[in-house]
BAVEX-750506 format. One record per residue (C-alpha): residue number from 1; residue in one letter; x, y, z. Coordinates in nm, 4 decimals, always signed. Layout:
N
seq NUM&type A&u X&v Y&w Z
...
This chain:
435
seq 1&type X&u +0.7046&v +1.8876&w +0.9412
seq 2&type X&u +0.7663&v +1.5893&w +1.1653
seq 3&type X&u +1.0961&v +1.4090&w +1.2225
seq 4&type X&u +1.1989&v +1.0689&w +1.3527
seq 5&type X&u +1.5072&v +1.0696&w +1.5756
seq 6&type X&u +1.6777&v +0.7300&w +1.5803
seq 7&type X&u +1.9676&v +0.6134&w +1.7968
seq 8&type X&u +2.1339&v +0.3172&w +1.6277
seq 9&type X&u +2.2961&v +0.0052&w +1.7631
seq 10&type X&u +2.0109&v -0.1759&w +1.9407
seq 11&type X&u +1.9083&v -0.5203&w +1.8085
seq 12&type X&u +1.5305&v -0.5472&w +1.7860
seq 13&type X&u +1.3494&v -0.8189&w +1.9766
seq 14&type X&u +0.9947&v -0.9065&w +2.0711
seq 15&type X&u +0.6546&v -0.9798&w +1.9187
seq 16&type X&u +0.4362&v -0.7453&w +1.7165
seq 17&type X&u +0.1033&v -0.7750&w +1.5345
seq 18&type X&u +0.0930&v -0.6689&w +1.1686
seq 19&type X&u -0.1720&v -0.4088&w +1.0900
seq 20&type X&u -0.4258&v -0.4186&w +0.8089
seq 21&type X&u -0.3040&v -0.3440&w +0.4573
seq 22&type X&u -0.3276&v +0.0129&w +0.3307
seq 23&type X&u -0.3309&v -0.1035&w -0.0312
seq 24&type X&u -0.6263&v -0.3324&w +0.0437
seq 25&type X&u -0.8185&v -0.0846&w +0.2583
seq 26&type X&u -0.8168&v +0.2055&w +0.0101
seq 27&type X&u -0.9970&v +0.0310&w -0.2801
seq 28&type X&u -1.2348&v -0.1349&w -0.0323
seq 29&type X&u -1.3225&v +0.2071&w +0.1094
seq 30&type X&u -1.3962&v +0.3234&w -0.2445
seq 31&type X&u -1.6017&v +0.0087&w -0.3099
seq 32&type X&u -1.8160&v +0.0793&w -0.0033
seq 33&type X&u -2.0088&v +0.3178&w -0.2306
seq 34&type X&u -2.1435&v +0.0050&w -0.4017
seq 35&type X&u -2.2993&v -0.1310&w -0.0822
seq 36&type X&u -2.6702&v -0.0988&w -0.0192
seq 37&type X&u -2.6113&v -0.1627&w +0.3522
seq 38&type X&u -2.3756&v -0.0167&w +0.6125
seq 39&type X&u -2.0224&v -0.1577&w +0.6234
seq 40&type X&u -1.8206&v -0.2586&w +0.9300
seq 41&type X&u -1.4528&v -0.2668&w +0.8319
seq 42&type X&u -1.2110&v -0.4352&w +1.0730
seq 43&type X&u -0.8317&v -0.3905&w +1.0783
seq 44&type X&u -0.8533&v -0.0762&w +0.8676
seq 45&type X&u -0.5232&v +0.1057&w +0.9366
seq 46&type X&u -0.5423&v +0.4614&w +1.0691
seq 47&type X&u -0.3062&v +0.6160&w +0.8185
seq 48&type X&u -0.2768&v +0.9517&w +0.6491
seq 49&type X&u -0.3901&v +0.8044&w +0.3151
seq 50&type X&u -0.6909&v +0.6400&w +0.4820
seq 51&type X&u -0.7838&v +0.9697&w +0.6474
seq 52&type X&u -0.7681&v +1.1436&w +0.3093
seq 53&type X&u -0.9865&v +0.8750&w +0.1499
seq 54&type X&u -1.2402&v +0.9095&w +0.4305
seq 55&type X&u -1.2387&v +1.2861&w +0.3817
seq 56&type X&u -1.3154&v +1.2346&w +0.0118
seq 57&type X&u -1.5991&v +0.9946&w +0.0975
seq 58&type X&u -1.7303&v +1.2425&w +0.3541
seq 59&type X&u -1.7352&v +1.5179&w +0.0912
seq 60&type X&u -1.9471&v +1.2885&w -0.1265
seq 61&type X&u -2.2042&v +1.2409&w +0.1507
seq 62&type X&u -2.0805&v +0.9180&w +0.3127
seq 63&type X&u -2.1187&v +0.8977&w +0.6910
seq 64&type X&u -1.8380&v +0.7206&w +0.8766
seq 65&type X&u -1.7099&v +0.6783&w +1.2308
seq 66&type X&u -1.4450&v +0.4787&w +1.4143
seq 67&type X&u -1.5895&v +0.2455&w +1.6773
seq 68&type X&u -1.3035&v +0.0972&w +1.8789
seq 69&type X&u -1.1409&v -0.1613&w +1.6504
seq 70&type X&u -1.3669&v -0.1121&w +1.3481
seq 71&type X&u -1.4623&v +0.1553&w +1.0989
seq 72&type X&u -1.8349&v +0.1980&w +1.0300
seq 73&type X&u -1.9493&v +0.3390&w +0.6953
seq 74&type X&u -2.2981&v +0.4314&w +0.5784
seq 75&type X&u -2.3118&v +0.5272&w +0.2107
seq 76&type X&u -2.6900&v +0.5562&w +0.1867
seq 77&type X&u -2.6785&v +0.9369&w +0.1873
seq 78&type X&u -2.4012&v +0.9675&w -0.0734
seq 79&type X&u -2.5257&v +1.2238&w -0.3234
seq 80&type X&u -2.2274&v +1.3653&w -0.5138
seq 81&type X&u -1.9942&v +1.2408&w -0.7834
seq 82&type X&u -1.7477&v +1.5331&w -0.8032
seq 83&type X&u -1.4402&v +1.4603&w -0.5953
seq 84&type X&u -1.2786&v +1.7512&w -0.4044
seq 85&type X&u -0.9710&v +1.8591&w -0.5980
seq 86&type X&u -0.7477&v +1.9416&w -0.3023
seq 87&type X&u -0.7845&v +1.6004&w -0.1381
seq 88&type X&u -0.7586&v +1.4140&w -0.4681
seq 89&type X&u -0.4245&v +1.5762&w -0.5448
seq 90&type X&u -0.2833&v +1.4519&w -0.2138
seq 91&type X&u -0.3828&v +1.0892&w -0.2643
seq 92&type X&u -0.2824&v +0.8669&w -0.5539
seq 93&type X&u -0.5560&v +0.6197&w -0.4645
seq 94&type X&u -0.8272&v +0.8794&w -0.5210
seq 95&type X&u -0.8378&v +0.7458&w -0.8778
seq 96&type X&u -1.0061&v +0.4331&w -0.7310
seq 97&type X&u -1.3190&v +0.6424&w -0.6887
seq 98&type X&u -1.3875&v +0.6591&w -1.0620
seq 99&type X&u -1.5188&v +0.3025&w -1.0915
seq 100&type X&u -1.7529&v +0.3105&w -0.7878
seq 101&type X&u -1.8854&v +0.6585&w -0.8722
seq 102&type X&u -1.9640&v +0.5539&w -1.2281
seq 103&type X&u -2.1305&v +0.2357&w -1.1038
seq 104&type X&u -2.3453&v +0.4200&w -0.8516
seq 105&type X&u -2.4248&v +0.7536&w -1.0177
seq 106&type X&u -2.3385&v +0.7060&w -1.3846
seq 107&type X&u -2.1080&v +1.0083&w -1.3576
seq 108&type X&u -1.7681&v +1.0810&w -1.2049
seq 109&type X&u -1.5517&v +1.3922&w -1.1985
seq 110&type X&u -1.2014&v +1.3963&w -1.0574
seq 111&type X&u -0.8664&v +1.5674&w -1.0947
seq 112&type X&u -0.5419&v +1.3926&w -1.1739
seq 113&type X&u -0.4333&v +1.2123&w -0.8559
seq 114&type X&u -0.1335&v +1.2920&w -0.6374
seq 115&type X&u +0.0832&v +1.0754&w -0.4108
seq 116&type X&u +0.4559&v +1.0068&w -0.3891
seq 117&type X&u +0.6678&v +1.1186&w -0.6842
seq 118&type X&u +0.8412&v +0.7858&w -0.7466
seq 119&type X&u +0.8167&v +0.7796&w -1.1232
seq 120&type X&u +0.5819&v +0.7939&w -1.4181
seq 121&type X&u +0.2512&v +0.6419&w -1.3083
seq 122&type X&u +0.0028&v +0.7176&w -1.5858
seq 123&type X&u -0.3661&v +0.6568&w -1.5405
seq 124&type X&u -0.4064&v +0.5727&w -1.9090
seq 125&type X&u -0.4763&v +0.2067&w -1.8283
seq 126&type X&u -0.7577&v +0.3099&w -1.5909
seq 127&type X&u -0.9177&v +0.5384&w -1.8495
seq 128&type X&u -0.8704&v +0.2963&w -2.1392
seq 129&type X&u -1.0331&v +0.0148&w -1.9441
seq 130&type X&u -1.3288&v +0.2319&w -1.8470
seq 131&type X&u -1.3622&v +0.3486&w -2.2070
seq 132&type X&u -1.3882&v -0.0141&w -2.3182
seq 133&type X&u -1.6818&v -0.0518&w -2.0763
seq 134&type X&u -1.8543&v +0.2263&w -2.2698
seq 135&type X&u -1.7637&v +0.5191&w -2.0442
seq 136&type X&u -1.7414&v +0.8537&w -2.2204
seq 137&type X&u -1.4338&v +1.0420&w -2.0948
seq 138&type X&u -1.3138&v +1.3945&w -2.1641
seq 139&type X&u -1.0673&v +1.6311&w -1.9991
seq 140&type X&u -1.1421&v +1.9953&w -1.9226
seq 141&type X&u -0.9319&v +2.2396&w -1.7223
seq 142&type X&u -0.7356&v +1.9650&w -1.5489
seq 143&type X&u -1.0453&v +1.7617&w -1.4636
seq 144&type X&u -1.1456&v +1.4152&w -1.5843
seq 145&type X&u -1.5180&v +1.4029&w -1.6638
seq 146&type X&u -1.6733&v +1.0581&w -1.7061
seq 147&type X&u -2.0202&v +0.9498&w -1.8220
seq 148&type X&u -2.1026&v +0.5867&w -1.7501
seq 149&type X&u -2.4739&v +0.5662&w -1.8131
seq 150&type X&u -2.4233&v +0.3188&w -2.0983
seq 151&type X&u -2.1679&v +0.0846&w -1.9427
seq 152&type X&u -2.1676&v -0.2680&w -2.0828
seq 153&type X&u -1.9430&v -0.5656&w -2.0195
seq 154&type X&u -1.6325&v -0.6045&w -2.2341
seq 155&type X&u -1.3195&v -0.8130&w -2.2911
seq 156&type X&u -1.0338&v -0.5982&w -2.1637
seq 157&type X&u -0.6658&v -0.6811&w -2.2049
seq 158&type X&u -0.4303&v -0.4702&w -1.9931
seq 159&type X&u -0.0976&v -0.3834&w -2.1555
seq 160&type X&u +0.0579&v -0.4000&w -1.8080
seq 161&type X&u -0.0826&v -0.5767&w -1.4983
seq 162&type X&u -0.1639&v -0.2520&w -1.3180
seq 163&type X&u -0.3083&v -0.3024&w -0.9712
seq 164&type X&u -0.5072&v +0.0201&w -0.9709
seq 165&type X&u -0.6465&v -0.0260&w -1.3216
seq 166&type X&u -0.7497&v -0.3846&w -1.2436
seq 167&type X&u -0.9341&v -0.2730&w -0.9292
seq 168&type X&u -1.0993&v +0.0278&w -1.0938
seq 169&type X&u -1.2315&v -0.1824&w -1.3816
seq 170&type X&u -1.3581&v -0.4468&w -1.1375
seq 171&type X&u -1.5563&v -0.1884&w -0.9390
seq 172&type X&u -1.7100&v -0.0280&w -1.2456
seq 173&type X&u -1.7873&v -0.3586&w -1.4152
seq 174&type X&u -2.0024&v -0.4966&w -1.1311
seq 175&type X&u -2.2786&v -0.2582&w -1.2463
seq 176&type X&u -2.2136&v -0.2832&w -1.6221
seq 177&type X&u -2.4632&v -0.4882&w -1.8228
seq 178&type X&u -2.3246&v -0.8300&w -1.9172
seq 179&type X&u -1.9935&v -1.0008&w -1.8465
seq 180&type X&u -1.6530&v -0.8351&w -1.8273
seq 181&type X&u -1.3284&v -1.0290&w -1.8613
seq 182&type X&u -0.9984&v -0.8674&w -1.7584
seq 183&type X&u -0.6955&v -1.0336&w -1.9171
seq 184&type X&u -0.3394&v -0.9778&w -1.7896
seq 185&type X&u -0.4940&v -0.8615&w -1.4633
seq 186&type X&u -0.2694&v -0.7818&w -1.1683
seq 187&type X&u -0.2457&v -1.0714&w -0.9206
seq 188&type X&u -0.1703&v -0.8941&w -0.5916
seq 189&type X&u -0.3342&v -1.0232&w -0.2684
seq 190&type X&u -0.5068&v -0.6859&w -0.2296
seq 191&type X&u -0.7063&v -0.7592&w -0.5455
seq 192&type X&u -0.8226&v -1.0884&w -0.3950
seq 193&type X&u -0.9324&v -0.8970&w -0.0842
seq 194&type X&u -1.1319&v -0.6541&w -0.2988
seq 195&type X&u -1.2971&v -0.9511&w -0.4733
seq 196&type X&u -1.3901&v -1.0991&w -0.1346
seq 197&type X&u -1.5496&v -0.7687&w -0.0327
seq 198&type X&u -1.7403&v -0.7271&w -0.3600
seq 199&type X&u -1.8754&v -1.0795&w -0.3277
seq 200&type X&u -1.9986&v -0.9984&w +0.0226
seq 201&type X&u -2.1906&v -0.7131&w -0.1384
seq 202&type X&u -2.3502&v -0.9687&w -0.3677
seq 203&type X&u -2.1598&v -0.9068&w -0.6889
seq 204&type X&u -2.0293&v -1.1824&w -0.9162
seq 205&type X&u -1.6508&v -1.1607&w -0.9353
seq 206&type X&u -1.4190&v -1.4580&w -0.9925
seq 207&type X&u -1.0539&v -1.5220&w -1.0684
seq 208&type X&u -0.8749&v -1.2584&w -0.8573
seq 209&type X&u -0.5244&v -1.3797&w -0.7839
seq 210&type X&u -0.4919&v -1.5106&w -1.1392
seq 211&type X&u -0.4272&v -1.3197&w -1.4611
seq 212&type X&u -0.7933&v -1.3525&w -1.5720
seq 213&type X&u -1.0804&v -1.1972&w -1.3752
seq 214&type X&u -1.4468&v -1.2358&w -1.4699
seq 215&type X&u -1.7205&v -1.0010&w -1.3528
seq 216&type X&u -2.0913&v -1.0651&w -1.3992
seq 217&type X&u -2.2556&v -0.7220&w -1.4161
seq 218&type X&u -2.5797&v -0.6360&w -1.2420
seq 219&type X&u -2.7328&v -0.4242&w -0.9696
seq 220&type X&u -2.8327&v -0.6852&w -0.7132
seq 221&type X&u -2.6886&v -0.6966&w -0.3654
seq 222&type X&u -2.6867&v -1.0217&w -0.1655
seq 223&type X&u -2.8669&v -1.0448&w +0.1657
seq 224&type X&u -2.5713&v -1.1552&w +0.3764
seq 225&type X&u -2.5731&v -1.1234&w +0.7547
seq 226&type X&u -2.2839&v -0.9632&w +0.9381
seq 227&type X&u -2.0255&v -1.1586&w +1.1311
seq 228&type X&u -2.0666&v -0.9094&w +1.4151
seq 229&type X&u -2.3054&v -0.8959&w +1.7072
seq 230&type X&u -2.6750&v -0.8053&w +1.7170
seq 231&type X&u -2.6088&v -0.4336&w +1.6717
seq 232&type X&u -2.4337&v -0.5094&w +1.3423
seq 233&type X&u -2.6770&v -0.7621&w +1.1951
seq 234&type X&u -2.7567&v -0.5300&w +0.9063
seq 235&type X&u -2.3917&v -0.4526&w +0.8304
seq 236&type X&u -2.1585&v -0.6023&w +0.5746
seq 237&type X&u -1.8579&v -0.7023&w +0.7878
seq 238&type X&u -1.5119&v -0.7386&w +0.6404
seq 239&type X&u -1.1616&v -0.7708&w +0.7853
seq 240&type X&u -0.8774&v -0.6185&w +0.5833
seq 241&type X&u -0.5885&v -0.8547&w +0.5079
seq 242&type X&u -0.2547&v -0.7990&w +0.6884
seq 243&type X&u -0.0146&v -0.5515&w +0.5300
seq 244&type X&u +0.2593&v -0.7458&w +0.3552
seq 245&type X&u +0.4787&v -0.4352&w +0.3159
seq 246&type X&u +0.4577&v -0.3519&w +0.6867
seq 247&type X&u +0.5463&v -0.7151&w +0.7596
seq 248&type X&u +0.8408&v -0.7027&w +0.5203
seq 249&type X&u +0.9633&v -0.3742&w +0.6666
seq 250&type X&u +0.9604&v -0.5154&w +1.0214
seq 251&type X&u +1.1494&v -0.8257&w +0.9056
seq 252&type X&u +1.4072&v -0.5999&w +0.7397
seq 253&type X&u +1.4357&v -0.3973&w +1.0602
seq 254&type X&u +1.5176&v -0.7152&w +1.2507
seq 255&type X&u +1.7724&v -0.8181&w +0.9864
seq 256&type X&u +1.9527&v -0.4821&w +0.9721
seq 257&type X&u +1.9871&v -0.4680&w +1.3533
seq 258&type X&u +2.0824&v -0.8324&w +1.4059
seq 259&type X&u +1.7650&v -0.8898&w +1.6024
seq 260&type X&u +1.5075&v -1.1564&w +1.6715
seq 261&type X&u +1.1433&v -1.0679&w +1.6052
seq 262&type X&u +0.8108&v -1.2520&w +1.5840
seq 263&type X&u +0.5284&v -1.1237&w +1.3638
seq 264&type X&u +0.1665&v -1.2177&w +1.4317
seq 265&type X&u -0.1265&v -1.1672&w +1.1946
seq 266&type X&u +0.0967&v -1.2130&w +0.8906
seq 267&type X&u +0.0435&v -1.4079&w +0.5688
seq 268&type X&u +0.3747&v -1.5760&w +0.4808
seq 269&type X&u +0.2599&v -1.6623&w +0.1270
seq 270&type X&u +0.2159&v -1.2911&w +0.0523
seq 271&type X&u +0.5840&v -1.2154&w +0.1229
seq 272&type X&u +0.7496&v -1.5340&w +0.0001
seq 273&type X&u +0.9867&v -1.3378&w -0.2264
seq 274&type X&u +1.0869&v -1.1096&w +0.0626
seq 275&type X&u +1.1563&v -1.4003&w +0.2965
seq 276&type X&u +1.3632&v -1.5736&w +0.0271
seq 277&type X&u +1.5932&v -1.2714&w -0.0038
seq 278&type X&u +1.6224&v -1.2387&w +0.3743
seq 279&type X&u +1.7264&v -1.6028&w +0.3929
seq 280&type X&u +1.9854&v -1.5300&w +0.1234
seq 281&type X&u +2.1188&v -1.2524&w +0.3471
seq 282&type X&u +2.1768&v -1.5101&w +0.6230
seq 283&type X&u +1.8601&v -1.4703&w +0.8316
seq 284&type X&u +1.6838&v -1.7679&w +0.9858
seq 285&type X&u +1.3093&v -1.7483&w +0.9137
seq 286&type X&u +1.0329&v -1.9838&w +1.0246
seq 287&type X&u +0.6693&v -1.9446&w +0.9285
seq 288&type X&u +0.3737&v -2.1296&w +1.0770
seq 289&type X&u +0.0138&v -2.0261&w +1.0256
seq 290&type X&u -0.0040&v -1.6490&w +1.0604
seq 291&type X&u +0.3224&v -1.6264&w +1.2585
seq 292&type X&u +0.6664&v -1.5466&w +1.1156
seq 293&type X&u +0.9831&v -1.5631&w +1.3267
seq 294&type X&u +1.3127&v -1.4114&w +1.2107
seq 295&type X&u +1.6549&v -1.4343&w +1.3755
seq 296&type X&u +1.9590&v -1.2436&w +1.2473
seq 297&type X&u +2.2593&v -1.2748&w +1.4769
seq 298&type X&u +2.5344&v -1.1839&w +1.2313
seq 299&type X&u +2.6155&v -0.9162&w +0.9762
seq 300&type X&u +2.3959&v -0.9613&w +0.6681
seq 301&type X&u +2.5479&v -1.1371&w +0.3692
seq 302&type X&u +2.5381&v -0.9882&w +0.0210
seq 303&type X&u +2.2282&v -1.0443&w -0.1919
seq 304&type X&u +2.3422&v -1.1188&w -0.5442
seq 305&type X&u +2.0375&v -0.9828&w -0.7257
seq 306&type X&u +1.7032&v -0.8259&w -0.6370
seq 307&type X&u +1.4706&v -0.7442&w -0.9274
seq 308&type X&u +1.1411&v -0.5732&w -0.8573
seq 309&type X&u +0.8499&v -0.7233&w -1.0491
seq 310&type X&u +0.4696&v -0.7375&w -1.0334
seq 311&type X&u +0.3338&v -0.9870&w -0.7799
seq 312&type X&u +0.4316&v -1.2615&w -0.7088
seq 313&type X&u +0.7742&v -1.1154&w -0.7879
seq 314&type X&u +0.9750&v -0.9043&w -0.5460
seq 315&type X&u +0.7647&v -0.5966&w -0.4541
seq 316&type X&u +0.8838&v -0.2520&w -0.5567
seq 317&type X&u +0.7500&v -0.1274&w -0.2217
seq 318&type X&u +1.0252&v -0.3304&w -0.0477
seq 319&type X&u +1.3119&v -0.2178&w -0.2697
seq 320&type X&u +1.4145&v +0.0800&w -0.0546
seq 321&type X&u +1.4195&v -0.1205&w +0.2701
seq 322&type X&u +1.6443&v -0.3847&w +0.1120
seq 323&type X&u +1.8630&v -0.1082&w -0.0299
seq 324&type X&u +1.9235&v +0.0027&w +0.3296
seq 325&type X&u +1.9921&v -0.3562&w +0.4382
seq 326&type X&u +2.2439&v -0.4098&w +0.1585
seq 327&type X&u +2.4416&v -0.0983&w +0.2558
seq 328&type X&u +2.5649&v -0.2838&w +0.5667
seq 329&type X&u +2.5879&v -0.6314&w +0.4119
seq 330&type X&u +2.9157&v -0.8190&w +0.3814
seq 331&type X&u +2.9906&v -0.8076&w +0.0083
seq 332&type X&u +2.8370&v -0.6587&w -0.3053
seq 333&type X&u +2.4648&v -0.6628&w -0.3810
seq 334&type X&u +2.2677&v -0.5581&w -0.6867
seq 335&type X&u +1.9162&v -0.4148&w -0.7170
seq 336&type X&u +1.7266&v -0.3655&w -1.0435
seq 337&type X&u +1.4121&v -0.1488&w -1.0236
seq 338&type X&u +1.1815&v -0.2630&w -1.3038
seq 339&type X&u +0.8561&v -0.0988&w -1.1918
seq 340&type X&u +0.9270&v +0.2723&w -1.1313
seq 341&type X&u +1.2082&v +0.4653&w -1.2957
seq 342&type X&u +1.2520&v +0.7237&w -1.0204
seq 343&type X&u +1.2555&v +0.5147&w -0.7057
seq 344&type X&u +1.6138&v +0.5561&w -0.5854
seq 345&type X&u +1.5768&v +0.8988&w -0.4219
seq 346&type X&u +1.6729&v +0.7488&w -0.0862
seq 347&type X&u +2.0141&v +0.6652&w -0.2353
seq 348&type X&u +2.1439&v +1.0217&w -0.2075
seq 349&type X&u +2.0421&v +1.0316&w +0.1591
seq 350&type X&u +2.2066&v +0.6941&w +0.2290
seq 351&type X&u +2.5285&v +0.8343&w +0.0773
seq 352&type X&u +2.5194&v +1.1021&w +0.3459
seq 353&type X&u +2.5191&v +0.8194&w +0.6002
seq 354&type X&u +2.8283&v +0.6592&w +0.4466
seq 355&type X&u +2.6745&v +0.4072&w +0.2050
seq 356&type X&u +2.8765&v +0.3048&w -0.1003
seq 357&type X&u +2.7099&v +0.2276&w -0.4321
seq 358&type X&u +2.7040&v +0.3071&w -0.8011
seq 359&type X&u +2.3966&v +0.3606&w -1.0170
seq 360&type X&u +2.3328&v +0.3204&w -1.3873
seq 361&type X&u +1.9764&v +0.3862&w -1.4971
seq 362&type X&u +1.7555&v +0.1464&w -1.2975
seq 363&type X&u +2.0397&v -0.0660&w -1.1584
seq 364&type X&u +2.2196&v -0.0116&w -0.8267
seq 365&type X&u +2.5386&v -0.1940&w -0.7247
seq 366&type X&u +2.5889&v -0.1657&w -0.3477
seq 367&type X&u +2.9165&v -0.2340&w -0.1684
seq 368&type X&u +2.8405&v -0.2985&w +0.1959
seq 369&type X&u +3.0194&v -0.0880&w +0.4582
seq 370&type X&u +3.1037&v -0.1891&w +0.8128
seq 371&type X&u +2.8737&v +0.0717&w +0.9650
seq 372&type X&u +2.6642&v +0.3680&w +0.8601
seq 373&type X&u +2.6981&v +0.7015&w +1.0399
seq 374&type X&u +2.3986&v +0.8850&w +1.1809
seq 375&type X&u +2.3183&v +1.2248&w +1.0336
seq 376&type X&u +2.0244&v +1.4406&w +0.9225
seq 377&type X&u +1.8431&v +1.2994&w +0.6182
seq 378&type X&u +1.5205&v +1.3795&w +0.4353
seq 379&type X&u +1.2462&v +1.1343&w +0.3356
seq 380&type X&u +1.1521&v +1.1960&w -0.0274
seq 381&type X&u +0.8736&v +0.9376&w -0.0423
seq 382&type X&u +0.6914&v +0.6856&w +0.1765
seq 383&type X&u +0.9072&v +0.3722&w +0.1400
seq 384&type X&u +1.2300&v +0.5693&w +0.1093
seq 385&type X&u +1.1504&v +0.7294&w +0.4446
seq 386&type X&u +1.1010&v +0.3871&w +0.5994
seq 387&type X&u +1.4370&v +0.2763&w +0.4541
seq 388&type X&u +1.6166&v +0.5748&w +0.6058
seq 389&type X&u +1.4612&v +0.4930&w +0.9427
seq 390&type X&u +1.5895&v +0.1358&w +0.9160
seq 391&type X&u +1.9329&v +0.2661&w +0.8189
seq 392&type X&u +1.9252&v +0.4809&w +1.1312
seq 393&type X&u +1.8626&v +0.1713&w +1.3424
seq 394&type X&u +2.1929&v +0.0272&w +1.2154
seq 395&type X&u +2.3942&v +0.3507&w +1.2165
seq 396&type X&u +2.6432&v +0.4777&w +1.4702
seq 397&type X&u +2.5081&v +0.7756&w +1.6584
seq 398&type X&u +2.1844&v +0.9627&w +1.5954
seq 399&type X&u +1.9906&v +0.9838&w +1.2710
seq 400&type X&u +1.7206&v +1.2447&w +1.2133
seq 401&type X&u +1.4711&v +1.1562&w +0.9379
seq 402&type X&u +1.2819&v +1.4652&w +0.8248
seq 403&type X&u +0.9458&v +1.4661&w +0.6433
seq 404&type X&u +0.8218&v +1.1808&w +0.8626
seq 405&type X&u +0.4644&v +1.2627&w +0.7648
seq 406&type X&u +0.5383&v +1.0920&w +0.4317
seq 407&type X&u +0.6085&v +0.7709&w +0.6265
seq 408&type X&u +0.2689&v +0.8148&w +0.7940
seq 409&type X&u +0.1068&v +0.7505&w +0.4549
seq 410&type X&u +0.1832&v +0.3801&w +0.4855
seq 411&type X&u +0.2719&v +0.2988&w +0.8467
seq 412&type X&u +0.0582&v +0.3373&w +1.1558
seq 413&type X&u +0.3246&v +0.5178&w +1.3639
seq 414&type X&u +0.6389&v +0.3348&w +1.2506
seq 415&type X&u +0.8235&v +0.4887&w +1.5458
seq 416&type X&u +0.5892&v +0.3210&w +1.7940
seq 417&type X&u +0.6109&v -0.0137&w +1.6130
seq 418&type X&u +0.9903&v -0.0098&w +1.6294
seq 419&type X&u +0.9983&v +0.1223&w +1.9869
seq 420&type X&u +0.7790&v -0.1700&w +2.0959
seq 421&type X&u +1.0598&v -0.3960&w +1.9722
seq 422&type X&u +1.3265&v -0.2097&w +2.1679
seq 423&type X&u +1.4400&v +0.0533&w +1.9183
seq 424&type X&u +1.5569&v +0.3844&w +2.0619
seq 425&type X&u +1.3418&v +0.6142&w +1.8511
seq 426&type X&u +1.1163&v +0.9112&w +1.9077
seq 427&type X&u +0.9055&v +1.1461&w +1.6997
seq 428&type X&u +0.9166&v +1.5232&w +1.7038
seq 429&type X&u +0.6436&v +1.7281&w +1.5413
seq 430&type X&u +0.7304&v +2.0810&w +1.4376
seq 431&type X&u +0.5667&v +2.3474&w +1.6498
seq 432&type X&u +0.3173&v +2.5643&w +1.4680
seq 433&type X&u +0.3127&v +2.9357&w +1.5232
seq 434&type X&u +0.0068&v +3.0949&w +1.6766
seq 435&type X&u -0.1902&v +3.3082&w +1.4289
C-alpha cells in the first residue's frame, strides 16, 4: 500500500497543465475496437484505471504501445470477446466493453464490474438499453453473456441520465441496423468527446451534449487522414479532452491553502458550477480561453448549499473536495449528495483531523473550524482520497493518507502535481518482501 505524506500550511502557487480526462479516455479506449485503422490517442492519462483497461484490451488481442506523448492502438488482431474476470472486477469502466464487443463480434461475455464502493451503481440501465437493441442477455455463474447478432436500431428512453449507459448504447448502436434514438441521455462533456471519436471512425452520431442522441447504424468507416505526421497517415488521431475533475481538484487545492494558481489546458465551461461555488467561497477566478486563474488570499467563506446533480449540475466527483474545503470555511455550509448514497466515507476521516459536521441521510451540515490537525487517515475511495490530501494541505502538522493507490485511479501522480505548485508532499510505497 502506498501513502501520501503531507505537511500543511504552504499556500500553493504557480502554473500547471491539466491532463486528459480519465472519464473520456476509458470509453474511447473501448471504442477503439470499432476502428478499422490504428488509433493515435493524445493526452491519454497514464492512470491505474487506464492501465487496467489496456490490460483488458491486450487480453482481447489488441496491440498497444506508448510513444512519447501518445498512445498507439491497433485492434486489427482482436479476436476474443470474453473479458478477463480479474481485471474486470477491478475496473468499473470495464462495462463499457459490452457495446464495442457486441458491435464487433456479435458476442460479449463479462463479469459484474468493480471500482470504488461509493454506493449502489446498478448496470440495469446498460443491460436494458442493449436489450432494446435486440441483444439477448443471460446471467450464468456470475457472468453476463450477451448475443448481439440481431441488433437493430430502437427508441430508448433512459430512466436516469446514466453516463455509462448512454456511452455503452452509443457504441453498440453504431453497428445496429437502422436508427437509434436515446432520450434522457446524459449530457457530460465526456459523451461529446466519445461522439467526436466515433465520428472520426466514420459513424453517424449526433446530439451528444443534449438530452437526445441519434445514431445511424451501419458498418462503414470513413477514410479520414490523421492529424499526425507521415508515419501516422493511416491512423485515426484523437486528443482526449482535459479532465474537469482534475481541474476542479487543483482549484480547490488553491482555495483551501489560500494560494494563487493558473491552470492551462482547461475548459472553463466544463466546470462552471465548480467555479461558481469557489467564487461563493470568496475566491477570485478569471477564465480566458483554456486558462483559468484562481486567487484565494483569505479564509474561505461558507457555501450555503452544494447539491450534486447530473451535468451540467455540480459534479458528484467534486463533492468530497468541497467537503474538505468547507471544513475550514468561516461559517456553516451544507452539502446534499443526490447521486450516490454512500459517498461520505471521507467524513469519518475528516473528523479525525478535527472537522465538525452533522449528517442526516444524504445531507451534511459542516461547521468550519479554524484549522485541521494532521494525523493518519485512510482513503476509502478515489475522490475521498483526494479530499483527504487537500485537507492535509490545510492542516497543522503532518497528514499521512493511506491507500494512495486508490487516488492513482483518477490522478496522474497527485503528489507530483501538488509539489509542482509548492506543496510539501511526498509519496511512500510500501516495501514488498522478497519471496
